[in-house]
N, C-alpha and C positions, 0 to 999 in steps of 0.2 A: 452398580452403577447400572444406571437405567438405559432402556431404548435408547434414548435420546440421546445420554453420553455415548453409549457406543458407535453412535451414526456420526457424531462430530467429531469423537475421537480417527474415523475413518477417514473424515474431511478436512481432518486437520494438514494434511502433505498436501493435498489439493488445493487447499485456501494458500497456503504459503508458497505454493507453485503462481498461484495466478495473483497475488500482490508483489513476487519479483517480477513477473512480467510484464504488469501494468506499468513499475520502476523503472524497467527495461526499455518499455515502449516507449515512455516520456524521456528518457533518458536519449534516446535516438532522435528525437525531435527536436529537441534542445540543440544534441551536437548538427542537427543538419540546417536548424531556422538561426544558428548563433554561429559565426563563424569564430569570433574570440573568443568561446566560450570557455570558462574556467569549469572543468570538471569536477572538481571536489566541490567549488561553491555550488555549480549546479545540483550536487548529489545531495547536499544540505538543504540547501532551499527546497528541493524536491521534497525530500522527507520531512519535512516540515510541513508542507503541504498536505501531505498523506495520512501526516499524526493527526494534523487538524480535520482533514474529511472524517477521521474515526471519529473524535470528540463532537462532531458534529450529528456524526448517527448516534453516539451516547444519547446525547441531550435529547433528539427527537424521538427517541425511540423510550427513554426517561431510564436508561441503564444507567445504574451504581458503579 
């Protein structure tokens, strides 16, 4: 395991927490801004957007 691998492994939990925080932040915003909010639909659509963002980053950074 390289030094870079060790550093990334140590950051794993922080990254997961950050991503969950972003998800919760936008779910909260949706809940406040949309009175007739369907939480399951909102979750699904928000996760789609987040996955799309990761795909865009992969494409921009030429990551396989």
